[in-house]
LORO-296838 format. One line per 10 residues: for each residue x, y, z of N, C-alpha, C, O. Coordinates in steps of 0.05 Angstrom, whole numbers, plus 5000, padded with zeros to 4 digits. Example, Ala and Ser with C-alpha at 12.3 -4.5 7.8 and 13.67 -1.06 7.14 Angstrom:
5264/4886/5156/5246/4910/5156/5264/4934/5156/5285/4934/5169 ~ 5257/4955/5142/5273/4979/5143/5258/5001/5157/5268/5023/5161
//
This chain:
5401/4759/4948/5400/4787/4949/5398/4802/4925/5415/4798/4908 ~ 5380/4818/4921/5374/4832/4896/5363/4860/4900/5345/4863/4917 ~ 5372/4882/4885/5360/4908/4887/5336/4907/4872/5336/4898/4849 ~ 5314/4916/4882/5289/4916/4869/5267/4936/4878/5271/4951/4898 ~ 5245/4937/4863/5221/4952/4872/5202/4929/4879/5199/4910/4862 ~ 5190/4929/4902/5173/4907/4912/5145/4916/4919/5139/4940/4922 ~ 5127/4897/4921/5101/4904/4932/5094/4885/4954/5102/4862/4954 ~ 5080/4895/4974/5067/4877/4995/5039/4878/4988/5026/4898/4992 ~ 5028/4855/4977/5002/4854/4965/4980/4841/4984/4985/4819/4994 ~ 4959/4853/4988/4936/4841/5004/4921/4826/4981/4908/4838/4964
4922/4799/4983/4908/4783/4965/4879/4783/4965/4865/4773/4947 ~ 4869/4794/4988/4838/4795/4992/4828/4820/4978/4806/4820/4966 ~ 4843/4842/4980/4832/4866/4969/4846/4876/4944/4834/4893/4931 ~ 4870/4867/4937/4885/4877/4916/4902/4903/4921/4917/4912/4904 ~ 4898/4913/4945/4915/4936/4952/4943/4929/4959/4947/4906/4968 ~ 4963/4946/4955/4990/4938/4960/5007/4961/4971/4999/4984/4967 ~ 5028/4955/4983/5049/4975/4993/5072/4973/4973/5082/4952/4966 ~ 5080/4997/4963/5103/4997/4942/5129/5007/4957/5128/5027/4972 ~ 5150/4992/4953/5175/5001/4968/5198/4992/4950/5195/4981/4928 ~ 5222/4997/4960/5248/4991/4946/5268/4978/4965/5265/4981/4989
5286/4964/4956/5307/4953/4972/5330/4941/4958/5326/4933/4935 ~ 5355/4939/4969/5377/4925/4956/5379/4898/4967/5396/4883/4958 ~ 5363/4891/4989/5363/4865/5000/5334/4857/5005/5323/4862/5026 ~ 5322/4843/4985/5292/4839/4986/5285/4821/5008/5263/4824/5020 ~ 5302/4800/5014/5294/4780/5033/5295/4793/5060/5276/4789/5076 ~ 5316/4809/5067/5318/4823/5092/5296/4843/5096/5285/4846/5118 ~ 5290/4857/5075/5269/4877/5075/5241/4865/5082/5227/4876/5098 ~ 5233/4842/5070/5210/4829/5075/5209/4819/5103/5187/4820/5116 ~ 5232/4810/5113/5234/4799/5141/5231/4821/5161/5218/4818/5181 ~ 5242/4845/5154/5238/4868/5171/5209/4876/5173/5197/4881/5194
5197/4877/5149/5170/4886/5149/5152/4866/5166/5137/4875/5183 ~ 5155/4840/5161/5139/4821/5176/5145/4824/5207/5127/4822/5224 ~ 5169/4829/5214/5176/4830/5244/5161/4853/5255/5149/4849/5276 ~ 5159/4878/5242/5144/4898/5255/5115/4895/5252/5100/4903/5270 ~ 5105/4885/5231/5076/4879/5228/5068/4860/5248/5047/4865/5261 ~ 5083/4837/5252/5075/4820/5273/5073/4831/5302/5057/4824/5319 ~ 5092/4851/5304/5094/4863/5332/5075/4887/5334/5077/4901/5354 ~ 5058/4891/5313/5038/4913/5313/5052/4940/5318/5042/4957/5333 ~ 5076/4944/5304/5090/4968/5308/5102/4979/5282/5122/4993/5281 ~ 5087/4972/5258/5097/4981/5234/5090/5011/5231/5070/5021/5241
5108/5025/5218/5104/5055/5217/5083/5062/5198/5075/5085/5199 ~ 5074/5046/5180/5052/5053/5162/5025/5041/5174/5019/5017/5173 ~ 5009/5059/5185/4986/5050/5199/4963/5038/5179/4946/5022/5188 ~ 4963/5046/5155/4945/5033/5135/4952/5004/5133/4934/4987/5134 ~ 4977/4998/5129/4986/4971/5123/4981/4956/5148/4970/4934/5147 ~ 4990/4967/5170/4987/4953/5196/4959/4947/5204/4954/4925/5214 ~ 4939/4965/5201/4912/4958/5208/4900/4937/5188/4883/4921/5195 ~ 4909/4938/5162/4898/4916/5143/4911/4890/5149/4897/4870/5145 ~ 4933/4889/5158/4948/4865/5166/4933/4853/5191/4927/4829/5192 ~ 4928/4870/5210/4913/4861/5234/4886/4851/5226/4878/4831/5237
4873/4863/5208/4845/4856/5201/4845/4828/5185/4833/4809/5194 ~ 4859/4828/5162/4860/4805/5144/4877/4781/5152/4873/4758/5145 ~ 4899/4788/5169/4917/4767/5177/4940/4763/5158/4939/4771/5135 ~ 4963/4751/5170/4988/4750/5157/4985/4734/5129/4997/4741/5108 ~ 4969/4713/5130/4968/4697/5107/4955/4710/5082/4954/4698/5060 ~ 4944/4734/5087/4930/4747/5064/4950/4764/5048/4943/4775/5027 ~ 4975/4765/5058/4995/4782/5044/5015/4768/5031/5024/4747/5042 ~ 5026/4777/5008/5048/4767/4992/5069/4787/4987/5062/4810/4985 ~ 5094/4780/4985/5116/4799/4980/5121/4793/4949/5127/4771/4941 ~ 5119/4813/4932/5121/4808/4904/5143/4828/4893/5141/4852/4899
5162/4817/4878/5185/4835/4866/5171/4844/4840/5164/4828/4823 ~ 5168/4870/4838/5158/4883/4813/5178/4884/4793/5173/4877/4770 ~ 5200/4893/4798/5221/4900/4781/5249/4900/4794/5253/4914/4814 ~ 5269/4886/4784/5296/4889/4793/5309/4910/4777/5304/4914/4753 ~ 5326/4925/4791/5339/4948/4777/5365/4956/4791/5370/4948/4814 ~ 5382/4970/4777/5408/4977/4789/5399/4995/4814/5379/5010/4814 ~ 5416/4992/4835/5411/5006/4859/5412/5037/4858/5401/5051/4875 ~ 5427/5045/4837/5429/5073/4834/5404/5089/4826/5401/5113/4830 ~ 5385/5073/4815/5360/5084/4803/5336/5077/4819/5314/5085/4812 ~ 5340/5063/4840/5315/5051/4854/5299/5074/4864/5274/5072/4861
5309/5094/4876/5291/5116/4887/5276/5131/4865/5252/5137/4868 ~ 5291/5136/4843/5275/5150/4821/5254/5132/4810/5232/5142/4804 ~ 5260/5106/4806/5240/5089/4796/5216/5086/4814/5194/5084/4804 ~ 5222/5085/4840/5199/5082/4860/5181/5108/4858/5157/5107/4859 ~ 5194/5129/4855/5180/5155/4853/5161/5157/4828/5139/5167/4829 ~ 5172/5146/4805/5156/5144/4781/5131/5128/4785/5109/5136/4778 ~ 5134/5105/4796/5113/5085/4800/5092/5097/4820/5068/5095/4816 ~ 5102/5110/4843/5083/5121/4862/5065/5143/4849/5041/5144/4852 ~ 5079/5160/4834/5063/5182/4821/5044/5169/4801/5022/5180/4799 ~ 5050/5149/4785/5031/5138/4767/5009/5125/4779/4987/5125/4768
5012/5113/4804/4992/5098/4818/4976/5114/4837/4955/5106/4846 ~ 4988/5138/4845/4974/5156/4866/4946/5164/4856/4941/5171/4833 ~ 4928/5161/4876/4900/5170/4870/4884/5148/4858/4861/5153/4851 ~ 4894/5125/4854/4878/5103/4842/4866/5086/4864/4850/5068/4858 ~ 4872/5090/4891/4859/5076/4911/4871/5047/4915/4858/5030/4925 ~ 4896/5043/4905/4907/5016/4907/4932/5015/4925/4943/4994/4930 ~ 4939/5038/4935/4964/5038/4951/4959/5040/4983/4940/5052/4993 ~ 4977/5029/4995/4978/5032/5026/4996/5058/5034/4993/5072/5054 ~ 5015/5063/5014/5035/5085/5019/5020/5109/5029/4998/5115/5022 ~ 5034/5124/5047/5026/5145/5057/5036/5173/5043/5025/5195/5047
5056/5169/5027/5069/5191/5012/5073/5187/4985/5081/5165/4976 ~ 5068/5209/4968/5069/5206/4938/5099/5206/4931/5105/5195/4910 ~ 5117/5215/4946/5145/5214/4940/5159/5192/4955/5150/5185/4977 ~ 5182/5181/4944/5194/5161/4958/5205/5169/4985/5217/5190/4987 ~ 5201/5154/5006/5211/5161/5033/5219/5135/5047/5216/5114/5035 ~ 5229/5138/5070/5231/5113/5088/5260/5105/5093/5264/5088/5110 ~ 5281/5116/5079/5305/5107/5085/5326/5128/5092/5327/5149/5079 ~ 5342/5123/5112/5363/5142/5120/5388/5137/5101/5392/5114/5091 ~ 5404/5157/5097/5426/5153/5080/5446/5133/5093/5451/5134/5117 ~ 5457/5115/5079/5473/5095/5091/5459/5070/5099/5473/5050/5104
5435/5070/5100/5418/5045/5107/5419/5027/5082/5411/5035/5061 ~ 5429/5004/5085/5434/4987/5063/5410/4976/5050/5411/4961/5031 ~ 5387/4983/5062/5361/4973/5050/5353/4990/5024/5335/4982/5010 ~ 5367/5014/5019/5356/5025/4994/5364/5053/4988/5358/5062/4966 ~ 5377/5069/5006/5381/5098/4998/5408/5103/4993/5424/5097/5011 ~ 5418/5116/4970/5443/5122/4962/5446/5149/4953/5427/5160/4941 ~ 5470/5160/4958/5477/5188/4951/5488/5188/4921/5508/5174/4915 ~ 5476/5203/4904/5484/5203/4876/5497/5230/4869/5492/5250/4882 ~ 5514/5230/4850/5527/5255/4838/5507/5269/4823/5487/5258/4816 ~ 5511/5296/4818/5493/5313/4801/5492/5300/4772/5472/5299/4758
5514/5290/4764/5517/5278/4737/5496/5254/4735/5479/5252/4716 ~ 5498/5235/4755/5481/5212/4757/5451/5221/4759/5434/5209/4746 ~ 5445/5242/4775/5417/5249/4778/5408/5260/4750/5385/5255/4743 ~ 5423/5272/4736/5415/5285/4709/5410/5264/4691/5391/5265/4675 ~ 5428/5243/4691/5425/5219/4672/5399/5205/4679/5384/5197/4661 ~ 5394/5202/4705/5369/5186/4710/5345/5203/4702/5325/5193/4692 ~ 5347/5228/4708/5324/5246/4699/5317/5244/4671/5294/5241/4663 ~ 5339/5245/4655/5335/5244/4625/5325/5216/4618/5308/5213/4599 ~ 5334/5196/4631/5325/5167/4623/5296/5162/4631/5282/5146/4618 ~ 5285/5175/4651/5259/5168/4661/5239/5189/4653/5215/5185/4658
5246/5211/4640/5229/5233/4634/5209/5222/4612/5217/5214/4590 ~ 5182/5223/4620/5162/5215/4600/5157/5183/4601/5140/5173/4586 ~ 5171/5170/4618/5169/5141/4618/5140/5133/4630/5131/5146/4649 ~ 5129/5113/4621/5103/5103/4630/5107/5072/4636/5128/5060/4629 ~ 5088/5060/4648/5091/5031/4653/5093/5015/4628/5077/5018/4610 ~ 5112/4997/4627/5114/4977/4607/5091/4958/4609/5078/4956/4630 ~ 5085/4942/4587/5065/4921/4589/5073/4899/4610/5057/4886/4623 ~ 5100/4896/4611/5109/4876/4630/5103/4884/4659/5094/4867/4675 ~ 5107/4909/4666/5102/4919/4692/5073/4918/4697/5064/4909/4718 ~ 5055/4929/4677/5026/4928/4679/5017/4898/4686/5001/4894/4704
5027/4879/4673/5019/4852/4675/5025/4841/4705/5009/4827/4717 ~ 5050/4849/4713/5057/4840/4741/5039/4851/4762/5030/4836/4780 ~ 5033/4878/4760/5015/4888/4778/4988/4873/4777/4978/4864/4798 ~ 4976/4872/4753/4951/4858/4748/4951/4830/4759/4933/4821/4773 ~ 4973/4815/4753/4973/4787/4764/4974/4785/4794/4962/4768/4806 ~ 4988/4805/4806/4988/4806/4836/4962/4812/4848/4957/4804/4870 ~ 4944/4827/4834/4921/4836/4846/4897/4820/4837/4876/4824/4849 ~ 4898/4803/4818/4874/4789/4807/4879/4759/4813/4901/4750/4819 ~ 4856/4745/4811/4855/4717/4813/4859/4707/4842/4866/4684/4846 ~ 4854/4724/4861/4857/4717/4890/4828/4716/4904/4809/4729/4895
4826/4701/4923/4798/4701/4938/4805/4699/4967/4825/4686/4975 ~ 4788/4713/4982/4789/4716/5010/4783/4688/5022/4769/4671/5010 ~ 4793/4684/5046/4788/4659/5060/4759/4659/5068/4746/4680/5069 ~ 4748/4633/5075/4721/4635/5085/4716/4651/5110/4695/4664/5114 ~ 4736/4649/5127/4736/4666/5152/4733/4695/5146/4714/4708/5156 ~ 4750/4706/5129/4750/4733/5123/4725/4741/5109/4714/4762/5114 ~ 4716/4723/5090/4690/4731/5076/4667/4733/5097/4651/4751/5097 ~ 4667/4713/5114/4645/4715/5135/4647/4740/5150/4626/4753/5155 ~ 4670/4747/5159/4673/4772/5175/4665/4798/5159/4653/4816/5170 ~ 4674/4799/5134/4667/4821/5119/4638/4823/5113/4626/4845/5113
4626/4799/5107/4597/4797/5103/4579/4808/5127/4560/4822/5124 ~ 4588/4799/5150/4574/4806/5175/4576/4834/5179/4556/4846/5189 ~ 4600/4848/5173/4603/4877/5177/4584/4892/5157/4570/4911/5164 ~ 4582/4883/5131/4566/4896/5112/4537/4895/5120/4522/4914/5117 ~ 4528/4872/5131/4499/4867/5134/4492/4886/5157/4468/4893/5159 ~ 4508/4895/5175/4500/4916/5196/4494/4942/5186/4482/4959/5200 ~ 4503/4947/5161/4497/4973/5148/4468/4975/5139/4454/4955/5138 ~ 4460/4999/5132/4431/5003/5122/4429/4991/5093/4407/4982/5085 ~ 4451/4991/5079/4449/4986/5049/4462/4956/5047/4482/4950/5060 ~ 4450/4940/5033/4458/4913/5028/4487/4910/5018/4498/4888/5020
4498/4932/5006/4526/4930/4997/4543/4949/5014/4565/4957/5006 ~ 4534/4954/5038/4551/4972/5055/4577/4960/5061/4580/4936/5066 ~ 4598/4976/5062/4626/4968/5067/4635/4979/5095/4629/5002/5102 ~ 4649/4962/5109/4659/4970/5135/4678/4994/5133/4694/4993/5114 ~ 4679/5013/5150/4698/5035/5150/4711/5038/5175/4698/5038/5196 ~ 4737/5041/5174/4754/5047/5198/4759/5077/5201/4766/5090/5182 ~ 4756/5088/5225/4761/5115/5231/4775/5117/5257/4776/5096/5271 ~ 4785/5138/5265/4799/5140/5294/4781/5131/5315/4791/5124/5337 ~ 4753/5130/5311/4735/5123/5332/4729/5095/5332/4714/5085/5350 ~ 4740/5079/5311/4733/5050/5312/4724/5039/5283/4726/5054/5264
4716/5017/5282/4706/5003/5257/4675/5006/5256/4662/4999/5276 ~ 4663/5017/5234/4636/5019/5231/4624/5003/5208/4638/5000/5188 ~ 4601/4994/5209/4590/4975/5188/4588/4990/5163/4590/4976/5142 ~ 4583/5017/5161/4581/5030/5137/4590/5059/5141/4598/5067/5163 ~ 4588/5074/5120/4598/5103/5120/4577/5121/5136/4584/5141/5149 ~ 4551/5112/5134/4532/5129/5150/4536/5127/5180/4535/5148/5194 ~ 4540/5102/5189/4546/5098/5216/4571/5113/5226/4570/5123/5249 ~ 4592/5113/5210/4616/5127/5216/4611/5159/5217/4621/5172/5235 ~ 4595/5168/5199/4588/5194/5197/4571/5204/5221/4576/5225/5232 ~ 4552/5187/5229/4535/5193/5254/4554/5196/5279/4551/5214/5295
4575/5178/5281/4592/5178/5303/4610/5203/5304/4616/5214/5325 ~ 4617/5212/5279/4634/5237/5279/4617/5263/5278/4628/5285/5279 ~ 4592/5260/5275/4575/5284/5271/4580/5298/5243/4577/5323/5240 ~ 4586/5282/5225/4591/5292/5198/4574/5277/5177/4558/5259/5183 ~ 4577/5286/5152/4563/5273/5129/4577/5247/5121/4600/5242/5128 ~ 4562/5230/5105/4575/5205/5094/4596/5216/5074/4617/5204/5071 ~ 4590/5238/5060/4609/5247/5040/4635/5255/5051/4656/5252/5039 ~ 4634/5268/5076/4657/5274/5093/4675/5250/5098/4699/5251/5096 ~ 4661/5228/5106/4675/5204/5113/4688/5192/5088/4711/5182/5088 ~ 4673/5192/5066/4683/5180/5040/4709/5196/5033/4730/5183/5029
4708/5223/5032/4732/5238/5023/4755/5232/5043/4778/5232/5034 ~ 4750/5229/5069/4773/5224/5086/4785/5196/5080/4809/5193/5082 ~ 4769/5177/5072/4778/5150/5067/4795/5151/5040/4814/5136/5037 ~ 4787/5168/5021/4804/5170/4997/4829/5188/4997/4846/5187/4979 ~ 4831/5204/5019/4851/5224/5022/4875/5208/5037/4871/5200/5060 ~ 4898/5204/5024/4919/5190/5036/4931/5206/5060/4947/5195/5075 ~ 4925/5231/5063/4936/5246/5085/4922/5237/5113/4931/5244/5135 ~ 4900/5221/5109/4887/5213/5136/4888/5184/5137/4869/5170/5129 ~ 4911/5172/5147/4915/5142/5147/4896/5128/5165/4893/5104/5163 ~ 4883/5141/5183/4866/5127/5203/4836/5124/5192/4819/5113/5205
4832/5136/5167/4806/5133/5154/4810/5115/5129/4824/5123/5110 ~ 4797/5094/5129/4800/5076/5105/4777/5053/5107/4766/5047/5128 ~ 4771/5042/5083/4751/5020/5082/4764/4995/5094/4785/4986/5085 ~ 4753/4984/5114/4766/4960/5125/4761/4935/5107/4771/4913/5114
//
């Protein structure tokens, strides 16, 4: 058992979910239980899990840290990564734990909050953290089955490099097909996919 910041990494796409926990083994077990039951509260992660399969995901410990600073550290990482298109997370700020839940939320004194704020003000990723993220996202290759499915989806689009898009209406072989179904432009679909406020819109 260790307090840590962790990632659930999709080895096929390089995208990942960032979280925190003081019991990493139990946390990963809880994630897998809800994902396998198709009831994970993060629809982006759940839909990707359903599409790529359990074997496409790894649990990676990004950094071990004292439990008192986990939430602050997670917030710094989320803000640094937000908008880069690599996260499954739905919120820019750390969320997900009720006070008293042993998986990661702790009440801190004002003195501790001030000390943590001073310690992390202006901090950026260390080379070690950058290398861990890079290592988790690179050097992986989709299985033959997944590559075939993704290729088949792309080929149904008008463009040879078309990418499948998921929307509330279903999975479409390209942005133009999704746009037609919604009566909107391809640009509208593209913006929805990039905006984390719309978890049902994403590139499959």
